[in-house]
VOPAGU-2260 file (C-alpha; in pm, 1 decimal, decimal comma):
REM VOPAGU-2260
SITE   aa  ch    i         X         Y         Z
SITE  UNK   A    0   11826,3    3522,6   -2742,1
SITE  UNK   A    1   11857,6    3143,2   -2702,2
SITE  UNK   A    2   11696,9    2940,4   -2425,5
SITE  UNK   A    3   11916,0    2913,1   -2115,0
SITE  UNK   A    4   12070,4    2577,8   -2028,8
SITE  UNK   A    5   11951,9    2509,4   -1673,8
SITE  UNK   A    6   11990,0    2241,7   -1408,0
SITE  UNK   A    7   11659,2    2060,9   -1462,1
SITE  UNK   A    8   11528,6    1738,5   -1312,5
SITE  UNK   A    9   11390,6    1562,7   -1619,8
SITE  UNK   A   10   11155,6    1351,0   -1406,0
SITE  UNK   A   11   10962,6    1668,2   -1313,1
SITE  UNK   A   12   10850,8    1767,9   -1664,1
SITE  UNK   A   13   10476,2    1827,7   -1709,6
SITE  UNK   A   14   10253,1    1999,1   -1965,0
SITE  UNK   A   15    9919,4    2182,0   -1966,3
SITE  UNK   A   16    9702,5    2381,3   -2202,6
SITE  UNK   A   17    9373,0    2551,8   -2276,9
SITE  UNK   A   18    9150,4    2446,5   -2568,9
SITE  UNK   A   19    9378,1    2379,2   -2869,8
SITE  UNK   A   20    9661,8    2400,3   -2617,1
SITE  UNK   A   21    9489,6    2122,7   -2419,5
SITE  UNK   A   22    9477,1    1903,2   -2729,3
SITE  UNK   A   23    9844,0    1978,6   -2795,5
SITE  UNK   A   24    9926,2    1904,4   -2431,7
SITE  UNK   A   25    9788,6    1552,8   -2460,0
SITE  UNK   A   26    9983,1    1507,4   -2785,6
SITE  UNK   A   27   10304,4    1610,5   -2607,2
SITE  UNK   A   28   10223,1    1371,9   -2324,2
SITE  UNK   A   29   10143,2    1073,8   -2544,6
SITE  UNK   A   30   10441,6    1130,7   -2774,2
SITE  UNK   A   31   10689,6    1165,9   -2488,6
SITE  UNK   A   32   10528,1     997,5   -2188,3
SITE  UNK   A   33   10855,2     827,4   -2099,5
SITE  UNK   A   34   10980,1    1173,1   -2000,3
SITE  UNK   A   35   10660,0    1370,0   -1927,6
SITE  UNK   A   36   10518,0    1297,4   -1582,3
SITE  UNK   A   37   10172,3    1446,2   -1621,6
SITE  UNK   A   38    9927,3    1649,3   -1827,6
SITE  UNK   A   39    9653,0    1901,8   -1744,1
SITE  UNK   A   40    9380,2    1995,4   -1991,8
SITE  UNK   A   41    9135,8    2284,0   -1963,7
SITE  UNK   A   42    8852,1    2252,8   -2217,7
SITE  UNK   A   43    9019,4    1984,4   -2426,1
SITE  UNK   A   44    8945,7    1634,0   -2546,7
SITE  UNK   A   45    9108,8    1295,1   -2595,8
SITE  UNK   A   46    9426,8    1225,2   -2789,5
SITE  UNK   A   47    9383,4    1196,7   -3170,9
SITE  UNK   A   48    9016,3    1294,3   -3152,6
SITE  UNK   A   49    9028,8    1480,0   -3486,5
SITE  UNK   A   50    9184,4    1185,6   -3675,0
SITE  UNK   A   51    9368,5    1426,4   -3903,5
SITE  UNK   A   52    9048,8    1584,5   -4032,5
SITE  UNK   A   53    8931,3    1943,4   -3973,9
SITE  UNK   A   54    8565,1    1855,8   -4024,5
SITE  UNK   A   55    8589,8    1585,3   -3759,4
SITE  UNK   A   56    8770,2    1826,9   -3529,2
SITE  UNK   A   57    8492,5    2083,8   -3558,8
SITE  UNK   A   58    8194,6    1848,2   -3549,3
SITE  UNK   A   59    8303,7    1576,1   -3305,8
SITE  UNK   A   60    8584,6    1720,4   -3094,7
SITE  UNK   A   61    8437,2    2058,5   -2998,7
SITE  UNK   A   62    8074,3    1951,1   -3003,4
SITE  UNK   A   63    7898,9    2170,3   -2743,3
SITE  UNK   A   64    7568,0    2003,7   -2840,0
SITE  UNK   A   65    7697,5    1663,1   -2730,8
SITE  UNK   A   66    7598,6    1486,5   -3054,6
SITE  UNK   A   67    7812,2    1208,6   -3205,7
SITE  UNK   A   68    8079,2    1213,5   -2931,0
SITE  UNK   A   69    8427,7    1066,3   -2979,4
SITE  UNK   A   70    8458,7     687,7   -2980,5
SITE  UNK   A   71    8694,6     653,7   -2684,6
SITE  UNK   A   72    8747,8     280,1   -2729,5
SITE  UNK   A   73    8862,5     336,6   -3088,7
SITE  UNK   A   74    9093,2     618,4   -2979,4
SITE  UNK   A   75    9247,9     396,1   -2711,6
SITE  UNK   A   76    9310,5     121,0   -2965,3
SITE  UNK   A   77    9463,9     376,1   -3201,6
SITE  UNK   A   78    9697,8     492,4   -2926,3
SITE  UNK   A   79    9798,9     135,4   -2845,5
SITE  UNK   A   80    9872,2      68,4   -3212,3
SITE  UNK   A   81   10078,0     385,0   -3251,3
SITE  UNK   A   82   10274,6     314,2   -2936,1
SITE  UNK   A   83   10344,6     -35,5   -3064,5
SITE  UNK   A   84   10479,6     102,5   -3391,3
SITE  UNK   A   85   10698,6     362,8   -3218,9
SITE  UNK   A   86   10491,7     661,3   -3334,8
SITE  UNK   A   87   10423,5     731,7   -2966,2
SITE  UNK   A   88   10619,4     654,0   -2653,4
SITE  UNK   A   89   10561,4     308,1   -2498,6
SITE  UNK   A   90   10237,9     315,0   -2301,4
SITE  UNK   A   91   10412,3     195,0   -1988,5
SITE  UNK   A   92   10517,4     557,4   -1953,5
SITE  UNK   A   93   10164,8     681,4   -1874,0
SITE  UNK   A   94   10078,8     430,7   -1600,5
SITE  UNK   A   95   10212,3     634,2   -1306,7
SITE  UNK   A   96   10148,2     978,5   -1455,6
SITE  UNK   A   97    9905,8    1237,3   -1322,3
SITE  UNK   A   98    9619,8    1363,4   -1539,4
SITE  UNK   A   99    9402,1    1665,8   -1459,0
SITE  UNK   A  100    9093,6    1757,0   -1666,1
SITE  UNK   A  101    8899,1    2081,6   -1611,6
SITE  UNK   A  102    8584,4    2197,3   -1790,0
SITE  UNK   A  103    8349,8    2487,6   -1718,7
SITE  UNK   A  104    7972,4    2451,2   -1701,3
SITE  UNK   A  105    7931,9    2770,0   -1910,2
SITE  UNK   A  106    8165,8    2660,0   -2189,3
SITE  UNK   A  107    7983,5    2704,8   -2521,3
SITE  UNK   A  108    8285,3    2610,2   -2735,5
SITE  UNK   A  109    8387,8    2265,8   -2610,2
SITE  UNK   A  110    8118,0    2026,4   -2491,7
SITE  UNK   A  111    8112,3    1869,1   -2147,2
SITE  UNK   A  112    8123,7    1522,6   -2304,0
SITE  UNK   A  113    8450,2    1607,1   -2478,8
SITE  UNK   A  114    8643,0    1671,0   -2158,8
SITE  UNK   A  115    8477,1    1366,7   -2002,7
SITE  UNK   A  116    8604,3    1163,2   -2297,7
SITE  UNK   A  117    8957,9    1288,3   -2231,6
SITE  UNK   A  118    8940,9    1158,8   -1874,1
SITE  UNK   A  119    8787,1     831,0   -1990,3
SITE  UNK   A  120    9060,6     788,4   -2251,2
SITE  UNK   A  121    9331,6     803,5   -1986,9
SITE  UNK   A  122    9145,4     575,3   -1747,9
SITE  UNK   A  123    9108,2     314,1   -2021,8
SITE  UNK   A  124    9481,5     338,7   -2088,2
SITE  UNK   A  125    9533,9     241,2   -1725,1
SITE  UNK   A  126    9636,2     576,0   -1577,7
SITE  UNK   A  127    9558,2     548,5   -1206,0
SITE  UNK   A  128    9561,9     919,3   -1118,6
SITE  UNK   A  129    9296,5    1102,7   -1321,5
SITE  UNK   A  130    9134,3    1403,9   -1153,6
SITE  UNK   A  131    8830,6    1578,2   -1304,1
SITE  UNK   A  132    8714,4    1928,9   -1211,2
SITE  UNK   A  133    8401,3    1992,2   -1416,6
SITE  UNK   A  134    8158,9    2183,5   -1192,5
SITE  UNK   A  135    8304,3    2535,4   -1216,0
SITE  UNK   A  136    8078,6    2811,7   -1350,1
SITE  UNK   A  137    8321,5    2936,1   -1613,2
SITE  UNK   A  138    8310,7    2993,8   -1986,8
SITE  UNK   A  139    8575,1    2892,6   -2242,3
SITE  UNK   A  140    8857,3    3075,8   -2066,5
SITE  UNK   A  141    9164,0    3022,6   -1846,4
SITE  UNK   A  142    9049,9    3073,5   -1485,7
SITE  UNK   A  143    9227,3    3302,2   -1240,1
SITE  UNK   A  144    9135,2    3446,2    -903,0
SITE  UNK   A  145    9103,6    3809,4   -1009,9
SITE  UNK   A  146    9273,8    3874,0   -1345,6
SITE  UNK   A  147    9121,7    3911,6   -1690,8
SITE  UNK   A  148    8768,1    3949,0   -1821,5
SITE  UNK   A  149    8445,2    3821,1   -1666,4
SITE  UNK   A  150    8452,8    3446,3   -1600,8
SITE  UNK   A  151    8119,3    3411,7   -1780,8
SITE  UNK   A  152    8266,6    3551,7   -2104,4
SITE  UNK   A  153    8493,8    3396,4   -2362,8
SITE  UNK   A  154    8682,4    3692,7   -2505,6
SITE  UNK   A  155    9039,8    3814,1   -2544,5
SITE  UNK   A  156    9273,6    3755,3   -2375,1
SITE  UNK   A  157    9072,7    3442,9   -2274,1
SITE  UNK   A  158    9178,3    3478,5   -1911,8
SITE  UNK   A  159    8883,3    3499,5   -1672,5
SITE  UNK   A  160    8828,2    3643,5   -1325,9
SITE  UNK   A  161    8673,4    3325,6   -1189,1
SITE  UNK   A  162    8750,3    3351,1    -820,0
SITE  UNK   A  163    8982,8    3054,9    -819,9
SITE  UNK   A  164    9337,1    2985,2    -931,8
SITE  UNK   A  165    9334,1    2749,1   -1231,0
SITE  UNK   A  166    9711,8    2736,6   -1265,7
SITE  UNK   A  167    9745,6    2663,9    -895,9
SITE  UNK   A  168    9485,5    2387,2    -913,0
SITE  UNK   A  169    9641,8    2210,6   -1209,4
SITE  UNK   A  170    9996,5    2237,1   -1079,1
SITE  UNK   A  171    9882,7    2103,9    -740,7
SITE  UNK   A  172    9734,6    1802,6    -921,3
SITE  UNK   A  173   10044,9    1744,1   -1133,2
SITE  UNK   A  174   10287,4    1786,6    -842,9
SITE  UNK   A  175   10067,2    1639,5    -569,5
SITE  UNK   A  176   10368,2    1489,0    -394,5
SITE  UNK   A  177   10518,3    1835,0    -338,7
SITE  UNK   A  178   10278,8    2076,3    -161,9
SITE  UNK   A  179   10363,3    2443,1    -203,9
SITE  UNK   A  180   10247,8    2788,8    -101,1
SITE  UNK   A  181   10230,5    3055,7    -373,6
SITE  UNK   A  182   10468,8    3348,2    -368,0
SITE  UNK   A  183   10504,4    3656,5    -583,9
SITE  UNK   A  184   10652,0    3608,8    -930,6
SITE  UNK   A  185   11002,3    3738,5    -863,3
SITE  UNK   A  186   11175,4    3561,7   -1151,2
SITE  UNK   A  187   11228,3    3677,1   -1509,1
SITE  UNK   A  188   11000,5    3631,9   -1809,8
SITE  UNK   A  189   11243,2    3609,3   -2098,9
SITE  UNK   A  190   11189,7    3615,1   -2473,1
SITE  UNK   A  191   11372,0    3363,2   -2688,7
SITE  UNK   A  192   11420,4    3285,1   -3057,2
SITE  UNK   A  193   11184,2    2999,2   -3145,1
SITE  UNK   A  194   11341,9    2962,3   -3490,2
SITE  UNK   A  195   11658,5    2825,2   -3331,1
SITE  UNK   A  196   11478,5    2500,7   -3239,0
SITE  UNK   A  197   11311,0    2415,3   -3567,8
SITE  UNK   A  198   11356,1    2043,6   -3643,0
SITE  UNK   A  199   11586,1    2013,7   -3943,3
SITE  UNK   A  200   11496,4    2373,1   -4027,1
SITE  UNK   A  201   11134,5    2279,1   -4107,6
SITE  UNK   A  202   10861,8    2536,1   -4053,6
SITE  UNK   A  203   10669,9    2445,6   -3736,0
SITE  UNK   A  204   10413,9    2723,1   -3791,7
SITE  UNK   A  205   10531,2    2902,7   -3479,4
SITE  UNK   A  206   10597,6    3269,0   -3409,2
SITE  UNK   A  207   10952,6    3400,8   -3419,2
SITE  UNK   A  208   10952,2    3475,6   -3045,3
SITE  UNK   A  209   10845,7    3261,9   -2747,2
SITE  UNK   A  210   10862,6    3312,8   -2370,5
SITE  UNK   A  211   11022,0    3128,0   -2081,3
SITE  UNK   A  212   10979,9    3212,3   -1713,4
SITE  UNK   A  213   11286,0    3141,9   -1499,1
SITE  UNK   A  214   11262,1    3171,4   -1117,9
SITE  UNK   A  215   11563,9    3322,5    -947,0
SITE  UNK   A  216   11643,8    2992,0    -778,5
SITE  UNK   A  217   11655,2    2812,0   -1114,8
SITE  UNK   A  218   11869,7    3084,2   -1271,1
SITE  UNK   A  219   12110,1    3049,3    -976,6
SITE  UNK   A  220   12166,7    2678,8   -1046,0
SITE  UNK   A  221   11915,1    2507,9    -818,9
SITE  UNK   A  222   11764,8    2187,9    -957,6
SITE  UNK   A  223   11422,2    2273,0   -1099,8
SITE  UNK   A  224   11143,4    2107,1   -1296,0
SITE  UNK   A  225   10995,7    2208,7   -1631,5
SITE  UNK   A  226   10634,2    2290,4   -1707,0
SITE  UNK   A  227   10520,3    2357,7   -2064,3
SITE  UNK   A  228   10215,2    2589,5   -2074,2
SITE  UNK   A  229   10026,9    2601,9   -2405,8
SITE  UNK   A  230    9793,7    2888,5   -2492,6
SITE  UNK   A  231    9463,2    2847,7   -2673,1
SITE  UNK   A  232    9348,5    2971,2   -3013,4
SITE  UNK   A  233    9365,5    3351,9   -3050,6
SITE  UNK   A  234    9569,4    3362,5   -2729,0
SITE  UNK   A  235    9913,6    3375,2   -2889,5
SITE  UNK   A  236   10146,6    3671,0   -2843,7
SITE  UNK   A  237   10052,8    3830,1   -3175,9
SITE  UNK   A  238    9692,2    3844,9   -3051,9
SITE  UNK   A  239    9722,6    3917,5   -2677,4
SITE  UNK   A  240   10086,9    4011,4   -2620,8
SITE  UNK   A  241   10236,4    3871,2   -2300,4
SITE  UNK   A  242    9895,9    3832,8   -2130,3
SITE  UNK   A  243    9894,1    3452,9   -2114,0
SITE  UNK   A  244   10258,8    3426,3   -2009,6
SITE  UNK   A  245   10226,5    3697,4   -1744,0
SITE  UNK   A  246    9868,9    3675,1   -1619,3
SITE  UNK   A  247    9748,5    3313,6   -1637,5
SITE  UNK   A  248    9894,0    3256,3   -1291,8
SITE  UNK   A  249   10169,3    3002,2   -1351,8
SITE  UNK   A  250   10466,0    3220,0   -1261,0
SITE  UNK   A  251   10409,5    3273,7    -890,7
SITE  UNK   A  252   10361,7    2899,7    -854,6
SITE  UNK   A  253   10675,5    2844,0   -1058,0
SITE  UNK   A  254   10871,2    3034,0    -794,5
SITE  UNK   A  255   10711,1    2831,9    -513,7
SITE  UNK   A  256   10754,9    2496,3    -686,2
SITE  UNK   A  257   11091,8    2569,7    -847,5
SITE  UNK   A  258   10962,9    2523,8   -1201,3
SITE  UNK   A  259   11080,1    2678,1   -1525,1
SITE  UNK   A  260   10773,9    2753,0   -1740,8
SITE  UNK   A  261   10804,9    2734,7   -2119,2
SITE  UNK   A  262   10543,5    2935,2   -2311,9
SITE  UNK   A  263   10574,4    2843,7   -2683,3
SITE  UNK   A  264   10388,0    3068,9   -2927,6
SITE  UNK   A  265   10204,3    2981,7   -3247,2
SITE  UNK   A  266   10132,9    3210,9   -3541,4
SITE  UNK   A  267    9823,6    3258,9   -3756,2
SITE  UNK   A  268    9826,9    3160,4   -4122,9
SITE  UNK   A  269    9598,3    3107,8   -4420,2
SITE  UNK   A  270    9823,3    2857,1   -4598,2
SITE  UNK   A  271    9799,3    2623,2   -4419,9
SITE  UNK   A  272    9459,7    2729,8   -4290,5
SITE  UNK   A  273    9499,7    2834,0   -3927,8
SITE  UNK   A  274    9372,1    3191,6   -3899,3
SITE  UNK   A  275    9321,7    3173,5   -3521,8
SITE  UNK   A  276    9677,0    3057,2   -3443,3
SITE  UNK   A  277    9564,4    2728,7   -3291,1
SITE  UNK   A  278    9802,7    2450,4   -3203,7
SITE  UNK   A  279    9791,6    2170,8   -3458,2
SITE  UNK   A  280    9547,8    1912,8   -3328,4
SITE  UNK   A  281    9385,0    1827,9   -3664,0
SITE  UNK   A  282    9673,2    1805,0   -3913,0
SITE  UNK   A  283    9753,0    2139,4   -4073,8
SITE  UNK   A  284   10126,9    2078,8   -4026,8
SITE  UNK   A  285   10127,6    1732,1   -4183,4
SITE  UNK   A  286    9975,2    1386,4   -4147,0
SITE  UNK   A  287   10211,9    1293,6   -3862,1
SITE  UNK   A  288   10116,7    1602,8   -3657,3
SITE  UNK   A  289   10020,1    1406,3   -3343,4
SITE  UNK   A  290   10308,2    1156,9   -3344,4
SITE  UNK   A  291   10670,6    1176,3   -3236,0
SITE  UNK   A  292   10753,9    1285,4   -3592,5
SITE  UNK   A  293   10513,8    1580,2   -3593,2
SITE  UNK   A  294   10695,6    1905,7   -3659,3
SITE  UNK   A  295   10547,8    2092,6   -3362,1
SITE  UNK   A  296   10614,9    1799,7   -3128,7
SITE  UNK   A  297   10972,6    1772,0   -3252,5
SITE  UNK   A  298   11011,3    2144,0   -3189,0
SITE  UNK   A  299   10890,2    2088,3   -2830,5
SITE  UNK   A  300   11151,6    1816,8   -2786,3
SITE  UNK   A  301   11427,1    2044,0   -2916,8
SITE  UNK   A  302   11325,5    2333,9   -2691,7
SITE  UNK   A  303   11295,1    2116,2   -2381,0
SITE  UNK   A  304   11634,2    1958,9   -2448,2
SITE  UNK   A  305   11790,2    2303,5   -2489,0
SITE  UNK   A  306   11659,9    2395,9   -2142,1
SITE  UNK   A  307   11801,4    2075,1   -1994,3
SITE  UNK   A  308   11499,0    1841,1   -1986,9
SITE  UNK   A  309   11512,0    1604,7   -2288,5
SITE  UNK   A  310   11179,1    1453,0   -2396,2
SITE  UNK   A  311   11335,3    1174,5   -2603,3
């Protein structure tokens, strides 16, 4: 089944993610900031932290011990250079955007300093609206009010019963100009063929099937926004089924805020080496993985355009 063509307001496109999904979210934002109005990261770090190197990704960009943290000034200069060359969108696009950074105090996978570096990166780029939420007692997990495993654990499906609504918090930060009250998720979670949006037929290291949540109002032709929600490592459909797309908490807010939610899905592989089905934030899909020419980012642009919210 293809993605539905909907009546979307392209100025209301935002992106969020957990862990590797958080790193991919900032790549989507930086590549297409002219058309992406905000980004939310849970347990993620600054753009281009890994510098195309897996060893750097593991040692510097997860770094729960806090040793040898990312050089934010160098990463900012790298972003400015890439934007100047056209590898990223012009940096004027980020100035009025909203950025939300969340990190749990019990996270033993991604260090506190890493998320702090993500916030610092955006502040040094001149983004005026950067909100940090770093005092929650949660592990490396996506927080919900009452769904999933214990909030103190980091285990499949990596959705934690933390007593607060992470999806609601991040969407409130990204759409702060439009207050909303949550409803029940009365729309439809649809499956779609991800292969149909491969850029020039190139393998984007994605699963065959992805998900999109469409509220009834959006399906009926009302003007809606688009939110792209990116799962973490080992949280793809092959590993946890529809758990992230159904239970992370986005969908009831999507109904309230009139948002279509796109849930792309990765796949695990050993060639290239990605056994945990992470999003590419260190370069397994090619040296241009975190630029506008990266195959996964080009796939995102194709899928968003098919829904009615072009990123380019």
